[in-house]
C-alpha positions in Angstrom: 56.7 67.8 66.4 58.2 71.2 65.5 61.8 71.2 65.3 63.7 73.1 68.1 64.6 76.6 67.6 68.3 77.4 66.9 68.2 80.8 68.1 68.6 81.6 71.6 66.2 84.7 70.9 63.6 82.5 70.7 61.7 81.6 73.9 61.1 78.1 72.7 65.1 77.6 72.6 65.1 77.0 76.3 63.1 74.5 77.4 64.6 73.8 81.0 61.1 73.4 83.4 63.3 74.9 86.3 63.3 78.3 85.0 60.5 80.5 86.4 59.9 83.3 88.4 59.8 81.4 92.1 63.3 79.6 91.3 64.9 83.0 90.3 63.4 85.1 93.2 64.8 82.6 95.9 68.1 82.9 94.5 67.8 86.6 94.0 66.7 87.5 97.4 69.3 85.6 98.8 72.2 87.2 96.7 70.4 90.8 97.9 71.2 89.9 101.6 74.4 87.9 100.7 75.9 91.0 98.3 74.9 93.4 100.6 77.1 92.3 103.6 80.1 91.6 101.0 79.8 95.3 99.9 79.7 96.6 103.4 82.8 94.4 104.5 84.4 95.6 101.5 83.9 99.5 102.5 85.2 98.2 106.1 88.2 96.7 104.1 88.9 100.0 102.4 89.0 101.8 105.5 91.0 99.3 107.4 94.1 100.8 105.0 93.4 104.3 106.5 93.4 105.4 102.6 93.4 109.1 103.5 96.5 109.0 105.6 98.7 109.0 103.3 99.2 108.5 99.5 101.2 105.2 100.2 98.2 103.5 101.6 95.9 104.4 98.4 97.1 104.9 95.1 93.9 104.4 93.1 93.7 106.5 90.4 91.2 109.3 90.3 89.0 107.9 92.9 87.0 111.2 93.4 84.2 110.7 95.6 84.1 107.1 95.3 87.0 106.6 97.7 84.8 108.5 100.5 86.6 107.9 103.8 84.8 106.3 106.5 86.5 106.3 109.8 89.7 106.2 111.2 90.5 102.4 111.5 90.6 101.3 115.8 93.5 99.3 116.8 91.2 96.8 118.6 89.6 94.4 119.3 93.0 92.4 117.4 90.4 90.3 115.6 88.5 93.1 114.1 90.0 93.0 110.4 90.2 88.9 111.0 86.4 88.8 111.4 85.6 91.5 108.8 87.8 90.4 106.0 87.3 86.8 106.7 83.5 87.0 106.4 83.7 89.1 103.2 86.2 86.5 101.7 84.3 83.4 102.9 81.1 84.6 102.3 82.0 85.6 98.5 83.1 82.3 97.8 80.1 80.8 99.4 77.9 82.6 96.9 79.4 81.8 94.2 76.9 78.7 93.3 74.2 81.1 94.0 75.5 83.7 91.5 75.8 81.0 88.5 72.5 79.4 89.4 70.9 83.2 89.1 72.6 83.6 86.0 71.6 80.5 84.6 68.0 80.9 85.7 67.9 84.8 84.0 70.3 83.8 81.0 67.2 83.7 78.3 66.4 87.5 79.3 69.6 88.2 77.8 68.9 87.2 74.5 65.3 88.3 74.3 64.3 90.8 71.4 63.6 93.4 70.9 66.5 94.6 72.6 64.6 97.4 74.1 60.6 98.1 74.1 60.8 101.5 75.6 63.4 103.5 77.1 62.7 102.0 80.6 63.2 98.6 79.3 66.5 99.7 77.7 67.7 100.9 81.3 66.7 97.6 82.6 68.7 95.8 80.1 72.0 98.3 80.4 71.3 97.8 84.5 71.3 94.1 83.5 74.2 93.9 81.4 76.5 96.0 83.9 75.1 93.5 86.8 76.0 90.3 84.7 79.5 91.5 84.0 80.4 93.3 87.0 79.3 90.4 89.1 81.2 87.9 87.1 84.1 90.1 87.0 84.2 91.2 90.9 83.9 87.4 91.9 86.2 86.0 89.2 89.0 88.5 90.6 88.0 88.0 94.2 88.4 84.3 94.0 91.7 84.5 92.2 93.1 87.1 94.4 92.4 85.0 97.5 94.3 81.8 95.1 96.9 84.7 94.9 96.7 84.1 90.9 97.5 87.3 89.5 96.6 86.5 85.8 94.4 89.9 85.0 96.2 92.9 83.8 96.9 95.8 86.6 96.5 95.6 90.2 93.9 93.8 91.8 93.4 96.6 94.4 92.1 99.5 91.7 90.4 96.8 89.6 88.2 95.4 92.2 87.5 98.7 93.8 86.2 99.9 90.2 84.7 97.1 89.7 82.8 97.0 92.9 81.1 100.5 92.5 80.2 99.4 88.8 78.6 96.4 90.0 77.1 97.8 93.1 75.5 100.7 91.0 73.8 97.9 88.7 72.8 96.1 91.8 71.0 98.8 93.3 68.9 99.8 90.5 68.2 96.1 89.6 67.2 95.3 93.3 64.8 98.3 93.3 63.3 97.1 90.1 62.8 93.4 90.8 62.7 93.0 94.7 59.1 93.5 95.0 58.4 90.8 92.3 60.8 88.6 94.2 59.2 88.9 97.4 55.5 88.0 95.9 56.9 85.0 94.6 58.1 83.7 97.7 55.2 84.6 99.6 53.0 82.5 97.0 55.7 79.4 97.4 54.6 79.6 101.3 50.8 80.1 100.2 51.3 76.9 98.3 53.2 75.0 101.2 50.2 76.1 103.6 47.7 74.9 101.5 49.5 71.7 101.4 49.6 71.5 104.9 45.8 72.0 105.4 45.2 69.4 102.7 47.4 67.0 105.0 49.7 66.4 101.7 53.2 64.3 102.6 56.3 65.8 101.4 56.8 68.4 98.9 54.2 69.6 96.5 54.8 68.7 92.7 55.9 70.9 90.2 52.2 71.1 88.5 50.8 71.8 92.0 53.2 74.8 92.2 52.4 76.0 88.7 48.5 76.1 89.1 48.7 77.4 93.0 51.0 80.1 92.2 50.6 83.1 90.6 51.6 83.6 86.8 55.3 83.6 85.6 55.4 87.4 85.5 59.1 87.6 84.5 58.7 85.4 81.6 61.6 83.2 82.4 59.6 79.6 82.3 59.6 77.9 79.1 57.0 78.0 76.5 57.9 74.3 75.9 59.3 72.7 78.8 61.2 69.5 78.7 60.2 66.4 80.9 62.0 67.6 84.5 64.8 65.3 85.6 64.8 67.0 89.1 62.6 69.6 91.0 63.0 73.0 91.5 63.5 72.5 95.3 65.8 69.9 94.5 67.9 72.2 92.6 67.7 74.6 95.3 68.8 72.0 97.6 71.8 71.1 95.2 72.7 75.0 95.0 72.6 75.1 98.8 74.6 71.9 99.3 77.1 73.5 96.9 77.8 76.6 99.1 77.9 74.6 101.8 80.5 72.4 100.5 82.5 75.7 99.7 82.1 77.1 103.1 83.3 74.3 104.5 86.4 74.2 102.6 87.0 78.0 103.0 86.1 79.3 106.4 88.8 77.5 108.4 91.3 79.7 106.8 89.8 82.6 108.9 88.2 80.9 111.8 91.2 78.6 112.7 91.0 75.4 115.1 90.2 72.3 113.6 88.2 74.0 110.4 91.4 75.1 109.4 92.6 71.5 108.3 89.2 71.6 105.9 90.5 74.8 104.3 91.2 73.2 101.3 90.7 76.2 99.3 92.7 78.7 101.4 95.8 80.1 99.9 98.9 79.1 101.1 101.5 81.6 99.7 104.4 80.6 97.8 106.7 78.6 100.7 106.1 76.0 103.3 106.7 77.8 106.6 107.7 74.7 108.1 107.6 73.8 111.8 108.9 75.5 114.8 107.8 78.9 116.1 108.1 80.5 112.6 105.9 77.6 111.2 103.0 79.9 110.3 101.8 81.0 106.9 103.9 83.2 104.5 102.6 84.9 101.7 106.0 87.1 100.9 109.1 85.1 101.1 112.3 87.2 101.6 113.5 85.4 98.1 110.5 87.2 96.3 110.9 90.6 97.6 114.5 90.3 97.1 115.6 89.9 100.8 119.1 88.4 101.2 120.6 87.4 104.3 124.0 89.8 103.8 121.6 93.1 104.1 120.1 91.7 107.2 122.8 90.9 108.9 124.2 92.3 112.1 127.1 94.2 110.8 124.9 95.7 107.7 121.4 96.2 109.1 120.4 99.4 110.8 117.1 100.6 112.0 117.0 104.5 110.8 114.6 106.7 113.0 113.6 109.9 112.3 111.6 112.7 114.0 112.2 115.8 116.0 115.3 114.2 117.7 117.1 113.9 114.3 118.1 110.9 112.8 119.0 108.0 115.0 120.4 104.5 113.9 119.9 101.3 115.7 121.0 97.8 115.1 119.4 95.2 116.5 121.8 94.8 119.5 120.4 98.5 120.4 116.9 97.5 119.9 117.2 94.3 122.2 118.7 97.0 125.0 115.3 98.8 124.9 112.8 97.9 127.1 110.9 94.9 125.5 107.2 94.0 125.4 105.1 91.2 124.2 101.8 91.0 122.4 99.6 88.0 121.5 98.3 89.0 117.8 97.2 87.1 114.9 98.1 88.3 111.2 94.9 88.7 108.8 95.2 89.3 105.3 93.2 90.6 102.6 93.0 87.1 100.9 90.7 86.3 104.0 93.4 83.8 105.6 94.3 84.7 109.1 96.7 82.7 111.7 95.9 82.1 115.0 97.5 84.2 117.9 101.4 84.6 117.7 103.6 85.8 120.6 105.5 88.7 119.5 108.1 90.4 121.6 110.0 93.5 120.5 110.0 97.4 120.8 106.7 99.4 121.4 106.2 101.8 118.7 105.4 104.6 121.0 108.6 104.1 122.8 110.5 104.5 119.8 108.1 107.6 119.0 109.8 108.5 122.4 112.9 108.2 121.3 112.6 110.0 117.9 111.6 112.8 120.0 107.9 113.1 120.7 106.7 113.7 124.2 103.5 112.1 123.2 103.0 108.8 121.0 99.8 110.2 119.3 101.9 110.5 116.0 101.6 109.2 112.6 104.2 106.9 111.3 105.6 106.1 108.1 107.1 102.7 108.0 109.6 101.6 105.1 111.2 98.4 104.3 114.4 96.7 102.7 112.1 95.5 99.7 113.1 97.9 96.9 110.2 96.7 94.4 106.8 95.6 94.4 103.6 96.8 96.3 103.3 97.5 99.9 106.9 97.9 100.7 105.6 101.1 102.6 103.0 101.6 105.1 101.6 104.7 107.0 100.2 104.1 110.3 97.7 106.4 112.1 98.4 107.7 116.1 95.9 105.6 117.5 97.8 102.5 116.0 101.3 104.1 117.2 100.1 104.4 120.6 98.3 101.1 121.4 100.4 99.5 123.8 100.2 96.4 121.8 101.7 97.5 118.5 105.2 96.4 118.2 108.5 96.8 116.1 108.7 92.7 116.7 112.2 91.0 117.0 111.1 87.7 118.2 108.1 85.5 117.5 106.8 82.5 119.7 110.4 82.9 121.9 112.7 82.6 119.0 114.0 85.3 116.5 112.2 86.3 113.5 112.9 83.7 110.4 114.0 85.7 107.3 110.5 85.3 105.5 108.6 86.4 108.3 110.6 89.9 108.4 114.2 89.3 110.4 115.7 91.2 111.7 112.4 93.4 112.4 108.8 93.8 111.2 105.7 95.8 112.6 102.8 93.8 114.4 99.8 96.3 115.0 96.4 94.6 116.4 93.4 94.8 113.8 95.9 96.1 110.9 95.7 94.6 107.2 98.7 91.9 106.8 100.4 93.6 104.2 100.6 97.0 106.3 102.8 94.8 109.1 105.6 95.7 107.2 108.6 93.1 107.2 112.3 93.8 106.8 111.8 96.9 108.2 114.3 99.7 107.5 113.3 103.0 108.3 110.5 104.6 110.9 109.7 108.2 110.1 107.5 109.6 112.8 105.5 112.8 112.1 102.4 114.1 110.6 102.1 112.5 107.0 
């Protein structure tokens, strides 16, 4: 028996009997549907920031045509961003085993020689390189982001933004080239199953039967010197499916809530324990992290500066409490995929503050600025439809108690369907007008 080749460029180097067109095709079709949903929900998440409203909402450099704006983000239903971003993050985590299995199944093709047999083949290899690199980059940075582990250089926001366009460009090219073959392979598997059923076979057809009844390995993924199998291809697919199901169950609770919240072992939990009581819900950015102290939020020190056609008005917390108070039951949903249950917020409507600033109509944009002096998202711009919604508040209380310092005392923004980072905490200034 000949020695096993030592170079991965040799087809005989790869001996797993699991690799083959049909195995790769099933994984590829799952990813085709899943990644399409991921891309669409990613674009929706981009729209939720209202990126064209003001440069403070989107600081992505040189985005050009890639930063096309979809639509003005609505202020309802209140659970909209919770649904779209929860789907994006949960599905992304769930697809990790499928992605890894798919990459494993095609890894021999990455080492195939010659590197390019023709111009078309060279373009296919280039798209494959961008696809693999882009896929690993997007999934890795996404998983690190939801775990609040920013170990990569630069800001997650532009890195993930540009990475998504590189990955999706390669994905579209690859899907156009490979989807027809994948569909043929899956149909051939169904044909084998139908033949087995007609013969009255029990259980799953064996691997030899599949190989003989299905079309040839047209992609050249099957080993030329397969080793003895320790698991069938269907068994391997079930293992991948079970791994994805496990990740789904340990992630989905962070956005779905209810009893499943206890199973969300992979959910980010921020840097501090929120404790119990009315303020006992998740915190990402603590007052200590933002450099906010009790001294600057005290009744003597803190004033809210409201600016508009009526001039500049300074209001203390006691002044705000003398204004008409309203309540809203709203969740907080963040880009990391987690969300809270509905909390009961109470404070002054933003549209009432717009009227106080001199606007006869609440259909006016708003720039919100925080006491926080450093770091991302210390300012946010809101559209007129968000300001005018009766549920949009400058919140002073949550669940019947004053806001804790970590939750934004003395006042914070709460707007339905708004990404959590734009529900600015420790509000210092409101500037109404066109932005």
